[in-house]
C-alpha positions as CSV (number, residue, x, y, z in Angstrom):
1,M,-11.1,1.2,-19.1
2,E,-10.6,-2.1,-20.8
3,R,-14.3,-2.2,-21.7
4,L,-14.1,1.3,-23.2
5,R,-11.0,0.4,-25.3
6,S,-12.5,-3.0,-26.3
7,S,-9.0,-4.5,-25.7
8,P,-6.8,-5.4,-22.7
9,L,-4.5,-2.8,-21.2
10,H,-0.8,-3.2,-20.9
11,A,0.3,-5.8,-18.3
12,N,2.3,-3.2,-16.3
13,I,-1.0,-1.6,-15.4
14,S,-2.3,-4.7,-13.7
15,T,1.1,-5.3,-12.1
16,A,1.1,-1.7,-10.6
17,L,-2.4,-2.1,-9.2
18,D,-1.6,-5.5,-7.7
19,K,1.5,-4.2,-6.1
20,H,-0.5,-1.3,-4.6
21,L,-3.0,-3.7,-3.1
22,E,-0.2,-5.9,-1.7
23,V,1.5,-2.9,-0.1
24,I,-1.8,-1.8,1.5
25,H,-2.1,-5.3,3.1
26,V,1.5,-5.0,4.4
27,V,0.7,-1.6,6.1
28,Q,-2.4,-3.1,7.7
29,S,-0.4,-6.0,9.0
30,R,2.3,-3.7,10.4
31,R,-0.3,-1.6,12.1
32,K,-2.0,-4.7,13.7
33,D,1.4,-5.9,14.9
34,E,2.1,-2.5,16.5
35,I,-1.3,-2.5,18.2
36,V,-0.9,-6.0,19.5
37,N,2.6,-5.4,20.8
38,A,1.6,-2.2,22.5
39,S,-1.3,-3.8,24.3
40,N,0.9,-6.7,25.4
41,R,3.4,-4.3,26.8
42,Q,0.6,-2.4,28.6
43,R,-0.7,-5.6,30.2
44,Q,2.8,-6.4,31.5
45,G,3.1,-3.0,33.1
46,A,5.9,-1.9,30.9
47,P,6.5,1.8,30.4
48,R,4.4,3.5,27.7
49,C,7.3,4.0,25.3
50,Q,6.9,2.0,22.1
51,D,9.4,-0.5,20.7
52,D,11.2,1.2,17.9
53,R,11.1,-1.9,15.6
54,D,7.3,-1.7,15.3
55,V,7.4,2.0,14.5
56,F,10.2,1.6,12.0
57,A,8.5,-1.3,10.3
58,L,5.2,0.7,10.1
59,A,7.1,3.8,8.8
60,W,8.8,1.7,6.1
61,A,5.5,0.2,5.0
62,I,3.9,3.6,4.8
63,R,6.8,4.9,2.7
64,E,6.4,1.9,0.3
65,M,2.7,2.5,0.2
66,S,3.2,6.1,-0.7
67,A,5.5,5.2,-3.6
68,A,3.1,2.5,-4.8
69,T,0.2,4.9,-4.7
70,R,2.1,7.4,-6.9
71,R,2.9,4.6,-9.3
72,A,-0.7,3.4,-9.4
73,R,-2.0,6.9,-9.9
74,T,0.4,7.5,-12.8
75,T,-0.5,4.1,-14.3
76,L,-4.2,4.8,-14.1
77,W,-3.7,8.2,-15.7
78,C,-1.8,6.5,-18.6
79,A,-4.5,3.9,-19.0
80,F,-7.1,6.7,-19.1
81,Q,-5.1,8.6,-21.7
82,M,-5.0,5.4,-23.8
83,T,-8.8,5.0,-23.4
84,L,-9.7,8.5,-24.7
85,P,-10.7,8.7,-28.3
86,K,-8.1,10.2,-30.6
């Protein structure tokens, strides 16, 4: 879109996209933590019930990712609108 406009876009657009990518990495990390902790509990012979902290951390990260995705989509729509010829 910057190439189509021949000028840089607003700084908030880059910030929103960077935040979205950061939140995706957090969700991936929480999911990996949950998998590792579940496999460790299974090796130790613990019951199959999951530790609530892992699930809550993952749920919070997914909630944040959902909000960041909405912001990124809105930001990209605004950038697209600014790119269109008048």
